[in-house]
C-alpha positions in Angstrom: -0.1 0.0 -0.2 1.0 3.6 -0.8 -1.2 5.3 1.5 -1.8 4.4 5.3 -3.8 5.9 8.0 -2.0 6.2 11.6 -4.4 6.6 14.4 -4.1 6.4 18.1 -6.4 6.7 21.4 -6.2 10.0 22.8 -8.2 12.3 25.2 -7.9 9.7 27.8 -7.0 12.1 30.7 -9.9 12.8 33.2 -10.0 15.5 35.8 -7.0 16.1 37.4 -5.7 12.4 36.4 -3.5 12.6 33.3 -2.9 10.2 30.4 -0.6 10.2 27.5 1.1 13.0 25.6 -1.9 13.9 23.4 -0.2 17.1 21.9 2.9 15.0 20.8 0.9 12.4 19.3 -1.2 14.7 17.5 1.8 15.7 15.8 2.1 12.3 14.2 -0.9 10.7 13.6 -3.7 11.6 11.0 -6.6 10.2 13.0 -7.5 10.8 16.6 -9.7 8.3 18.5 -11.0 10.7 21.4 -12.1 9.0 24.5 -16.2 10.1 25.1 -16.2 9.8 28.8 -17.3 6.2 29.4 -13.9 4.6 29.8 -12.0 8.0 30.0 -12.1 11.6 29.3 -14.8 14.4 30.5 -16.6 17.2 28.9 -13.3 19.4 29.4 -10.7 16.8 28.3 -13.2 15.9 25.2 -13.2 19.7 24.2 -9.6 20.5 24.7 -8.9 17.3 22.5 -10.9 18.1 19.7 -9.3 21.9 19.5 -5.9 20.4 19.6 -7.1 18.0 17.0 -8.6 20.5 14.6 -5.3 22.8 15.2 -3.5 20.1 14.0 -5.1 19.2 11.1 -6.2 15.4 12.6 -9.6 13.8 11.7 -11.5 13.2 14.8 -13.1 9.9 15.5 -14.9 8.8 18.8 -13.9 6.1 20.6 -16.9 4.5 21.9 -16.6 2.1 25.3 -18.6 0.2 27.6 -19.5 2.1 30.8 -16.5 1.4 32.7 -14.8 4.6 34.2 -13.1 2.2 36.9 -11.6 -0.7 34.8 -10.5 1.8 31.7 -13.2 0.3 29.5 -10.9 -3.0 29.7 -13.9 -5.2 31.4 -17.0 -7.1 29.5 -20.1 -5.2 30.4 -23.0 -7.7 30.2 -25.6 -5.3 29.2 -28.6 -5.8 26.9 -27.8 -5.0 23.2 -30.6 -2.0 23.6 -28.6 -0.3 26.7 -25.3 -0.8 24.6 -26.9 0.9 21.7 -28.3 3.6 23.7 -24.8 4.0 25.5 -22.8 4.2 21.9 -25.3 6.7 20.6 -24.9 9.0 23.6 -20.9 9.0 23.5 -20.9 9.9 19.7 -23.4 12.7 20.5 -21.4 13.9 23.1 -18.3 14.0 21.2 -19.8 15.4 18.2 -21.0 18.4 20.3 -17.4 19.2 21.2 -16.0 18.6 17.8 -18.4 21.3 16.4 -17.4 23.9 19.3 -13.9 23.1 18.3 -14.8 23.6 14.4 -14.1 20.0 13.5 -16.6 17.1 13.6 -16.9 13.4 14.1 -16.1 11.6 11.0 -15.5 8.0 12.1 -16.0 5.4 15.0 -13.7 2.9 16.8 -14.9 0.8 19.7 -12.3 0.8 22.5 -11.1 -1.9 24.7 -13.1 -4.9 25.8 -16.0 -3.6 23.5 -13.3 -3.7 20.4 -12.6 -7.2 21.3 -16.3 -8.5 22.1 -17.8 -7.2 19.1 -14.8 -9.5 17.2 -17.3 -12.5 18.1 -20.5 -11.5 20.0 -23.1 -11.1 17.6 -25.6 -9.4 19.6 -23.3 -6.6 21.2 -21.9 -6.1 17.3 -25.0 -5.4 16.2 -25.7 -2.8 19.0 -22.6 -1.1 17.5 -24.0 -1.4 14.1 -27.3 0.0 15.1 -26.2 3.1 17.1 -23.9 4.0 14.4 -26.4 3.9 11.7 -29.0 5.7 14.5 -26.8 8.5 14.5 -26.6 9.2 11.0 -23.9 10.1 8.4 -23.0 6.5 7.5 -19.8 6.9 9.7 -16.8 4.5 9.1 -16.2 1.9 11.5 -12.7 1.3 12.7 -12.3 -2.5 13.4 -10.3 -5.8 13.4 -10.2 -7.9 10.4 -12.6 -10.5 10.4 -14.6 -9.5 13.2 -18.5 -10.3 13.4 -18.9 -6.2 13.8 -17.4 -5.8 10.3 -19.9 -8.5 8.6 -22.8 -6.8 10.5 -21.5 -3.2 9.2 -21.2 -4.3 5.8 -24.8 -5.9 5.6 -26.2 -2.5 7.2 -24.2 -0.5 4.2 -21.9 0.9 6.7 -17.9 0.9 5.8 -15.6 -0.6 7.5 -12.1 0.2 8.0 -9.8 -2.7 9.5 -6.8 -1.8 11.1 -3.4 -3.3 12.5 -1.9 -2.3 15.8 2.0 -1.0 15.7 2.5 -1.8 19.5 0.9 -4.9 19.7 1.6 -8.8 19.5 -0.4 -11.1 17.4 -1.5 -14.7 17.5 -1.0 -17.0 14.5 -4.9 -16.6 14.3 -4.4 -12.9 13.6 -5.8 -11.8 16.9 -4.3 -9.5 19.3 -2.2 -11.5 22.2 -4.1 -11.0 25.5 -2.5 -7.9 27.5 -2.2 -10.9 30.2 0.3 -12.8 28.1 4.0 -12.5 27.0 4.5 -10.3 23.9 1.1 -8.3 24.1 3.0 -5.0 23.9 6.1 -4.0 22.0 8.3 -1.4 23.0 10.9 -1.5 20.6 10.6 1.6 18.2 12.8 0.5 15.5 11.2 -2.9 15.4 7.7 -1.5 15.5 8.9 0.7 12.4 10.2 -2.3 10.7 7.2 -4.4 11.3 4.9 -1.5 10.2 6.6 -0.9 6.7 6.6 -4.8 6.1 3.0 -4.9 6.8 2.4 -2.0 4.0 4.8 -3.7 1.5 3.4 -7.3 1.8 0.6 -7.3 4.3 2.1 -9.7 6.4 3.6 -9.6 10.0 5.6 -12.2 12.3 3.1 -13.6 15.0 4.4 -14.3 18.7 5.3 -18.1 17.4 7.6 -16.7 14.6 4.9 -17.9 11.9 3.9 -15.2 9.4 0.3 -14.0 9.4 -1.5 -11.8 6.7 -3.4 -9.0 7.8 -5.4 -6.7 5.8 -5.1 -3.2 7.1 -6.0 0.3 6.0 -5.1 2.1 9.4 -2.1 1.5 11.7 -3.0 2.2 15.6 -0.2 3.5 18.1 -1.6 3.5 21.4 -1.5 6.7 23.0 -1.2 5.1 26.6 2.0 2.8 25.8 5.0 4.3 27.7 7.0 6.2 24.7 4.4 6.2 22.6 4.8 9.9 21.4 8.2 9.1 20.0 7.3 5.6 18.8 4.3 7.5 16.4 7.4 10.1 15.3 9.2 6.9 14.4 6.5 4.9 12.6 5.5 8.1 10.6 9.1 8.9 9.3 9.8 5.5 8.7 6.5 5.2 6.7 7.2 8.1 4.8 10.7 7.2 4.2 9.6 3.7 2.5 7.3 6.0 0.1 4.0 5.5 2.1 2.2 8.6 2.4 0.2 8.9 5.6 -3.2 10.3 5.4 -6.5 9.7 7.1 -9.1 7.2 5.8 -12.0 9.6 6.5 
């Protein structure tokens, strides 16, 4: 691929509690997944993040999650599909208000944490997310893991799906993310990560944790904003991609 989106999770601070270096991350990425207050973020953080993204020319996306501030959205919530759809729609609406106030708009949706991983296989919750995006209107793209149930449901609903790879995460031989509870889940070597992402763009493959080669179809690459050294990693990944002749540009 000669064009690739680079995205990151931002706006994950809350009150006086700070998470990540959003200002630095926004200098490198083309798309910003802004927390909507359910796993992280609050109205002021959301507004400031949208203002910073608009000033940097970075596309804003809604980073929706289970209602789980205490667990940072990394715990499954056994809610009804209706409740989940309402929660996702609520988050999108809240972020859109802040984005408009900042002179920009929400251009896509990316589920966070446990919700992101659950809708890879959970039919009811996948449909709830799709229903919420359809109810919001505008046919916003959904940023998802390749091969997920959510991607199939979105396609049936005539929503655009954009698949992504994770720069700083390990992969299983089946093309899934290694659980954060397992060794090799998070990668910290920026040079190694950059080399992996160039390879992904050039031939669509990555090396899995067992040393095998796994094929990944991706239109976007995520660098997690809460990973230690993420700002420097995002800078190096972008520089490496551009040096390899790959244009970094938002899919939205």
